N, C-alpha and C positions, 0 to 999 in steps of 0.2 A: 567578153565585154562588148556591149553594143556600141556602134559608132557614135550614137548620140551621147552615151555616157563618157566616152573618150573626149569628145569635143567639149563637154561641160568641164571636165577636169583640166583640159588644156587651156580653155578660156580663163579659168580661175588662175592658172599658173602664169600664163603669158601676159595677161592684161591687154592694153590697147597700144602700147608703144614700146616694144621690146628692143632696146638698143643693145643690151648686154650680149645677146646671141648674134645680132646682125652685124656687130662691129668686127667680127673675126673674118679673115680671108675665106671666101666661099670656095673651098677646095675639098677634095675627097680625102677622108682620113679614116684610120682604123682605131678602134678603142676596145677595151675590155671592161666588163663588169665582174668584180671579184669580191670574195669574202675577206673580211678583216678579222674574223673570229670563227671558231667552230660553231656550226649551227645546222638546222634542218631547213631546207629551202622550200618556199611556197610563193605563189604569185607569178610563176613562170609564164603561164598563158596570158596573163594580164600584161606583162611586160612585152610579150610578143605582139599583142594587139596594138600596143603603143608604137612599137617599132614599125609595124605594118603601116600604121597611119602616116608616119613620117618617111615612108619608103626607105627604111634602114635595112640593109642586108644583115642577117644575124645567123650565127651558129650557136645553137643551144648545147651547152656542155653538161647540164644537170637538169633533172626532172624534179617536179614537186615531190616532196617526201624523202629526197635523198640527203644524206648528211654530207657536209663539206667541211674542210678544214681551212684554217687561215691561209690566205693567198690563193685558194682554189678559184679557178675561173668559172664563172657561171654562163656568161655570154661573150662571144666575140662579135664585134660590130663593125660595119663599114658603111659610110654614107658621107654626104656633105657635112661640113663642120657645123653649120647652122642647125641642121636637123638633129645631129648628135647632142648638141647643147640643149636644145628644146625638149628632147626626150629624156635627158639625164635625170633631173630631179623627180619627175613624175614616176618614171619606172623604178627608181631607187626607193622612193617613198613606199610604193606598193610592195616591192620585194622586201624591204627592211621590216615594215610593219607586219606583213603576213608571215615572213620567215621567223620573226620573233614569236608569233603565236604558235607556229608549227613546232618550234624548238621547245617551248614550255610544255606544249601538249605531249610531245614525245617523252620528255623527262617524266611527266606524270604517268603516262601509260607504262613506261618501263618500270617505274617504282611500284605500280599496282600489280603488274604482271609477276613480280617477284614473290607475291604472297596471296594472289587472288585471281579469279577469272572475271572480275567485275569490269564493266565497260566504263571508260572515262568519257564524259559527255560535256558539251558546252551548254550555255543558256542563251536567252534572248538579250542579255546584257551586252549589246553590240553597238557599233558606231552607226548612227543613221546614215543611210545612203550607200554604205559599203558592207552591210551585214552579210550578203551572199559570199563576198570574198573572204571575210573573216571566218565564216563557217567552213568554207572550202579549205582554209588554212588549218583548221582543226582536223579535218579529214586527212590532210597531207601529213599531219603529225601523228596520225594513228588513232585519233579520237572520233567520237560520234558527234554529229552536228546538233542532235536533238531537234527541236522544232525550228524550221526556217522562219515560220510566221505563225500567227494565231490560228490560221485555217488548217494547219497540218494535223492537229489533233485538238481535243478539247481538254483543257487543263482547268480543274476547279481549284482555285487558290484561296488564300485567307480572306480576301475581300468578297469572294463569292459566298463563303461561309458566313461572313458577317452580314451580308445582305439578305440571304435566303435560307441559311442553314445548310449543313452538309448533305443531309438526306434529300431535301427538296432540290438541291443543286444537282445531285446525281440523277434523280428521277427526271429532271428537266433535260439534262444532257443526253440521257438515253432516249428520251422522246424525240429530240431534235437531231441527233447524230445520224450521219450517213453510215451505212454498213461498212464503209471503208475507213472510218475514223475511230481511233482508239480514244478512250476516256481515261484521264489521269486525275487522281485526287491528291492534293497536297494536304497532309495532316500533321498534327503536332502531338498526338497521343496514341498509345496503343489501342485505346478504345475506338477512336475514330478510324484507325487503320483497319481494325477488324470489321467495323461497320461498312466501310467502303468496299472491302474485299467481299463481304457477304452480299453486297448489292450489285456485284458483278463488274466493277471497274477493271480496266486492263492493267493499270499501273497505280501503285500507291507510292507517293513520295513522302518520305519521313523528313520533315523540315526542321532544321535547327535542333536536332536531337544529339545528345552526346553518344559516343560509341557504346557505352553501357546501356543506355536507353534503347538504342537500335537493336542490340543483341537481344534484349528482353522482348522487344516488340516482334522481332523475327521469330523468336521461340513461341510467343503467344499465337502468332499466325499459324505456325506449324502445329501447335497443340489443337487449334480449331480446325485443322485440315484444310487450311486456306493458302498455305505457303506456295504450293505449286500452281495455284490458280491465278496468281498475280506476279507481275514484275515489281520488285521492290527497289526503289530509287532513294538515294539520300542526297541532301543538299543543305547548304547553309553553314558557313564558318569553316569550310574545308580548304586547306592550303597545302603547300608542299611539305610543311613540317609535320602535319598530322594525317596526311593522306593515307599512309600505310595502316595506321590505326583504324581508320574507317573502312579500308579495303578488307580487313580481316573480320568484319562483323557479319558476313554471310549474305550480303546484299548483292543485287545484280548490276546496278548502275550508280555511278558517282557523278553528279553534275556540278560543274564548277564555273561560275561566272569569271573567275580569275584567269581562266585560260586565255581570255581576250583582254579584259581590262587591267590585268596585272602583268601582261607580257611585255618584256623589254624588247625594243626594236633590235633586230640583228644589224651589225655594223657592216654595210656593203658600200662599195665605191665604184666609180667609173673613172678610168684614166685612159689617155691616149696610149696606144699600144707601145710606141717607142719608149715612152716614159715608164710604163709598167715593166718592160723588159730590161731596162737599164739598172 
């Protein structure tokens, strides 16, 4: 995290006249950040950047991607009491939010791994301003971040098709693309999937199709000799309840916006060390 980002987050949290932190005796204290539930941790480096800003000494007990259990310690901290209180909520907010994403991602990855080799990926349905951190939390959970931004690859979506048609959109994308950029076409029918594959896109996304429709489309791509020429991704309406059913359809990637926008925050807390130990 850049120093400017930290300062913006701190300014938002502290405001202009922070009495609640300044009212405590200015002494050196020790504290711990610990888990109050089983979860997968993410956001450790962000918390460390916040501690560094406030000159808090810390010992990291857990790395991003590691599973912890209830009462496991994530950080041991030592600093003046004012700094500890000022860093508390900001560090916990990042750790809780990102660990929730990592935990849900890990659950989904493990469910898919039981029946498929498909990759579980995120989408761009993220929180403005902290997308990079949410994507890194997906990685910590064992998932794929997909695109970090629009420039990472060229995705032809439904509104591109509505504006210029699928074929014209693919031709224009191939004309404008750098040799380093992949082209992905979002389609809603087997016919369009075959067209996109024949035109040389790198990835075909089957959007809002049922598992049976996906199986049929994959088989038609195979029949046309196109299956091995494209990555087949599925998205839309996929959740923890039906994830395994989609994973068994023979596709390569399952992208889920819910990895981020449906993730429940992990319950983490900070306590003074004496209180935690008692």
